[in-house]
C-alpha positions in Angstrom: 0.0 0.0 0.0 0.9 3.7 -0.4 0.1 5.1 3.1 -0.1 8.9 3.6 0.4 10.1 7.2 -0.4 13.7 8.2 2.3 14.9 10.7 2.0 18.6 10.1 3.7 19.8 13.3 6.6 17.4 13.9 9.3 19.7 12.6 8.3 22.6 14.8 10.9 23.2 17.6 8.4 23.4 20.5 6.7 20.1 20.1 3.9 18.9 22.4 2.0 15.6 23.1 0.3 14.9 19.7 3.5 15.8 17.8 5.6 13.3 19.7 2.9 10.6 19.3 3.0 11.1 15.5 6.8 11.3 15.4 7.6 8.3 17.6 5.0 6.1 15.8 6.3 7.0 12.4 9.9 6.2 13.4 8.8 2.8 14.5 6.8 2.1 11.4 9.9 3.1 9.4 12.0 0.6 11.3 9.4 -2.2 11.3 7.7 -2.0 7.8 9.6 -2.4 4.6 6.6 -3.7 2.6 4.4 -0.6 2.4 5.4 2.9 1.0 4.9 5.9 3.3 4.4 9.5 2.5 4.7 11.8 5.5 3.1 15.2 5.0 4.6 17.9 7.2 4.6 21.6 7.6 7.9 23.6 7.3 10.0 23.8 10.4 13.6 23.9 11.6 13.7 20.7 13.7 14.4 18.0 11.0 13.8 15.1 13.4 12.9 12.5 10.8 15.0 11.2 7.9 13.8 9.7 4.6 14.5 6.1 3.8 13.8 4.0 0.6 10.1 3.5 1.4 9.5 6.6 3.5 9.2 10.0 1.8 8.8 13.4 3.5 6.6 15.9 1.7 6.7 19.5 3.0 3.6 21.6 2.3 3.6 25.3 2.9 0.4 27.3 3.7 -0.5 30.5 5.5 -2.6 28.7 8.2 -3.3 25.3 9.5 -6.9 25.1 8.3 -5.7 25.9 4.7 -2.9 23.4 5.1 -5.2 20.6 6.2 -8.4 21.4 4.2 -6.8 22.5 0.9 -3.2 21.6 0.5 -3.2 18.2 2.1 -6.0 16.4 0.2 -4.5 17.6 -3.1 -1.1 16.4 -2.2 -2.4 13.0 -1.1 -4.3 12.6 -4.3 -1.1 13.5 -6.3 0.9 10.6 -4.8 -1.9 8.2 -5.3 -2.2 7.1 -1.7 -4.4 4.1 -0.8 -4.9 5.3 2.8 -4.6 8.6 4.6 -3.9 8.6 8.4 -4.5 12.0 10.1 -2.8 11.9 13.5 -4.1 15.0 15.4 -7.9 14.9 15.9 -8.9 16.6 12.6 -8.8 15.8 8.9 -9.8 17.1 5.5 -13.6 17.4 5.3 -13.6 17.0 1.5 -11.3 14.2 0.4 -11.8 10.9 -1.3 -8.9 8.8 0.0 -9.9 6.2 2.6 -9.3 7.8 6.0 -8.0 6.6 9.4 -8.2 9.3 12.1 -6.5 9.4 15.5 -8.9 11.1 17.8 -6.9 11.6 20.9 -9.9 12.9 22.9 -13.2 14.8 22.7 -12.3 17.3 25.3 -13.2 20.0 22.7 -16.8 18.8 22.8 -17.0 18.8 26.5 -18.0 21.7 28.8 -14.9 23.6 30.0 -14.2 23.7 33.7 -12.8 27.3 33.2 -12.2 29.8 30.5 -9.0 29.2 28.6 -7.1 32.5 28.3 -5.0 31.3 25.4 -6.5 32.6 22.1 -4.5 30.0 20.1 -6.0 27.1 22.2 -9.5 28.6 22.0 -9.4 28.9 18.2 -8.0 25.3 18.0 -11.0 24.1 20.1 -13.4 25.9 17.8 -11.8 24.4 14.7 -12.1 20.9 16.1 -15.7 21.4 17.1 -16.5 22.4 13.5 -14.4 19.8 11.7 -14.6 16.5 13.7 -18.4 15.9 13.4 -18.1 16.3 9.6 -15.1 14.0 9.3 -16.2 11.1 11.5 -18.8 9.6 9.1 -16.2 9.0 6.4 -13.5 7.4 8.6 -12.7 3.8 7.9 -11.3 3.5 11.4 -11.0 5.8 14.3 -8.0 5.3 16.6 -7.8 6.6 20.2 -5.2 6.2 22.9 -6.9 4.6 25.8 -9.9 2.3 26.6 -11.3 5.1 28.7 -11.3 7.5 25.7 -12.6 4.8 23.4 -15.6 4.2 25.6 -16.2 7.9 26.0 -16.0 8.7 22.3 -18.2 5.7 21.4 -20.9 6.6 23.9 -20.8 10.4 23.3 -20.9 10.2 19.5 -23.0 7.0 19.1 -20.3 5.2 17.1 -20.4 1.6 16.0 -17.9 -0.2 18.3 -16.3 -1.9 15.3 -15.2 1.5 13.9 -13.1 2.7 16.8 -10.1 1.0 18.5 -7.9 1.9 21.4 -4.1 1.8 20.8 -2.0 2.8 23.8 0.9 5.3 23.4 4.4 4.5 24.4 7.4 6.5 25.7 11.0 6.9 24.4 13.5 4.6 26.0 15.9 7.5 26.6 13.7 8.2 29.6 15.5 6.0 32.1 17.4 6.4 35.4 20.4 8.7 34.7 23.3 10.0 36.8 24.9 13.4 36.9 21.9 15.4 35.7 22.9 18.6 37.5 24.6 20.0 34.4 21.3 20.0 32.6 19.0 20.9 35.4 21.1 24.0 36.4 19.9 25.6 33.1 16.5 25.8 34.6 17.0 26.3 38.4 20.0 26.6 40.8 18.7 24.0 43.3 19.7 20.4 43.0 16.5 19.1 44.7 13.1 20.2 43.5 9.6 19.1 42.5 8.5 19.2 38.9 5.2 20.1 37.2 4.3 20.5 33.5 1.8 23.4 33.8 0.1 25.6 31.3 -3.1 27.6 31.0 -5.3 24.8 29.6 -8.0 24.3 32.2 -7.6 20.5 32.1 -4.0 20.8 33.3 -5.3 22.0 36.7 -2.5 24.5 37.2 -4.5 26.6 39.8 -5.5 23.4 41.8 -1.9 22.1 41.6 -0.5 25.3 42.9 -3.0 25.3 45.8 -1.9 21.8 46.7 1.8 22.9 46.5 1.1 25.9 48.7 -0.4 23.6 51.3 2.7 21.4 51.1 5.0 24.4 51.5 3.2 25.5 54.7 3.3 21.9 56.2 6.8 20.7 55.1 9.8 21.2 57.4 12.0 21.8 54.4 9.8 22.5 51.3 11.4 22.0 47.9 11.0 24.6 45.1 8.6 23.7 42.3 9.9 23.8 38.7 7.0 24.7 36.5 7.5 24.2 32.7 5.4 26.0 30.0 4.1 28.8 32.2 4.9 32.4 31.7 5.5 35.0 34.4 2.4 36.9 33.5 0.1 33.8 33.7 1.7 32.7 36.9 1.1 36.0 38.6 -2.5 35.9 37.5 -3.0 32.4 38.8 -1.4 33.2 42.1 -3.7 36.2 42.5 -6.7 34.0 41.6 -5.9 31.4 44.3 -4.8 34.0 46.9 -1.2 32.8 47.2 0.9 35.8 45.9 3.8 34.9 48.2 4.2 31.5 46.6 6.0 33.0 43.7 9.4 32.9 45.5 9.1 29.1 45.6 8.4 28.7 41.9 11.0 28.3 39.1 9.6 29.3 35.7 12.0 28.4 32.8 9.3 28.4 30.1 9.5 25.7 27.5 11.9 22.9 28.3 13.2 21.1 25.2 12.3 17.4 25.0 16.0 16.6 24.8 16.5 17.9 28.4 13.4 16.4 29.9 15.0 13.0 30.8 17.5 14.8 33.0 14.9 17.1 34.5 12.7 14.2 35.5 15.7 12.4 37.0 16.6 15.4 39.0 13.1 15.9 40.5 12.3 14.5 43.9 8.7 14.0 42.6 6.7 14.7 39.5 3.2 16.2 39.8 0.7 15.0 37.1 -2.5 16.3 38.7 -4.6 17.0 35.6 -8.3 17.1 35.7 -8.7 15.3 32.3 -6.3 13.3 30.1 -6.9 10.8 27.4 -3.6 9.0 28.1 -0.7 10.7 30.0 2.7 10.2 28.4 4.5 12.5 30.9 3.7 10.2 33.9 5.2 7.2 32.0 8.3 9.3 31.2 8.7 10.2 34.9 8.1 6.6 36.0 10.6 5.2 33.5 13.1 7.8 34.8 12.8 6.4 38.4 11.0 9.5 39.7 7.9 9.0 42.0 4.7 10.4 40.5 1.8 12.1 42.2 -1.0 11.6 39.7 -4.8 12.0 39.4 -7.6 9.5 39.9 -9.6 10.8 37.0 -10.2 10.1 33.3 -7.7 7.8 31.6 -4.9 8.4 34.1 -5.6 5.4 36.4 -5.7 3.1 33.3 -2.2 4.1 32.4 -0.7 4.6 35.9 -2.0 1.3 37.1 -3.3 0.1 40.5 -0.1 0.7 42.4 0.2 4.4 41.5 0.0 7.2 44.0 -3.3 8.8 42.9 -5.1 11.8 44.4 -8.3 13.7 43.8 -6.8 16.6 41.7 -9.5 19.0 43.1 -8.3 18.4 46.6 -5.2 20.6 47.6 -4.9 18.6 50.9 -4.6 15.3 49.0 -1.9 16.7 46.7 0.0 18.0 49.7 -0.4 14.8 51.7 1.0 12.8 48.8 4.1 15.1 48.5 4.6 15.0 52.2 4.4 11.2 52.4 7.0 10.9 49.6 9.2 13.4 51.5 9.0 11.7 54.9 8.4 8.0 54.3 11.6 6.5 52.8 10.2 3.0 52.3 7.1 4.2 50.6 9.1 6.4 48.3 11.3 3.4 47.4 8.2 1.3 46.6 6.8 4.0 44.4 10.0 4.3 42.4 10.2 0.5 41.9 6.5 0.3 40.9 6.9 3.1 38.3 9.9 1.5 36.7 8.0 -1.8 36.3 4.8 -0.1 35.2 6.5 1.8 32.4 7.7 -1.5 30.8 4.1 -2.2 29.8 4.2 0.5 27.1 6.4 1.1 24.1 6.2 2.9 20.7 7.1 -0.4 19.0 3.9 -2.0 20.4 2.0 1.1 19.3 3.4 0.9 15.8 2.8 -2.9 15.5 -0.9 -2.4 16.4 -1.3 0.5 14.0 0.4 -1.5 11.2 -2.0 -4.4 11.8 -4.9 -1.9 11.4 -3.5 -0.6 8.1 -3.2 -4.1 6.7 -6.7 -5.0 7.8 -8.0 -2.1 5.5 -6.4 -3.4 2.3 
């Protein structure tokens, strides 16, 4: 088969979750499958993180906006190469296209009521675009792929889909996330302290940044020697607004705000952290908690949505809306040496249940079933 894969954002320097899912899966398909021919459709960008091979071709399409790229340029380019199948990897797809379609629908958060207003105009416009496009695309999908059984059940129930049309294929994590030594050289780029807590926060309401900071503030008040909190992906302006919102302006002195942390540094940052906070309100999978577990870092995670499915029964889970539970979990990791050791050992074993190779093998089987 000639298989076209949409991976529009994988060459941008500041990649996020869906970008890495597409990139890592494509790399494994490239390694595993020499039978089919792949055409990877990307946007222009400086991070050339994927190389061509005899049966994998990279096609760069340039457009003024993402909607034009996806709705106009992509279907025309796919038709030119004569693809037998188009796999769109990031929730949306061309509304008017004739190539058989596989869609990865990571979640339907954009169809759900928001817990709070999102101050990011970019994220709000993306939400609106998905609300307009996805209902129009779903009827023509040969298969819909999502990333957890939780999300599979939720999508099927909410949208009334035939169970045979949707399948759950778990994500993986990169094996470079593993226990490392001598990480201080990397972590010093982001904060001076050698011991710290780590949180990937942003303004998306589902990430629960205000609730997480409330829990951290409670921990700071109750700990005999509180550790600073390294918060990635959060600007000074947004931080100040959140601290005013939760009534904790003095907490700023305990926060370290480096902005975006490149993926290449994340393994060292996880390793250096005394604990990783993954206290989201809603996730369809949760790659960061796997990365932290695989790095030998204890994780405080949520008991909501797909997170328990991925974290497993032995994980340290809390109600993310309870600041006291977040603080209790951090304090227990800080004061109970045996429990901390057990959580590290559990995380290392749990992470072994997931890999990008397994993801790619399941996806390849799906492609072959559609011949």
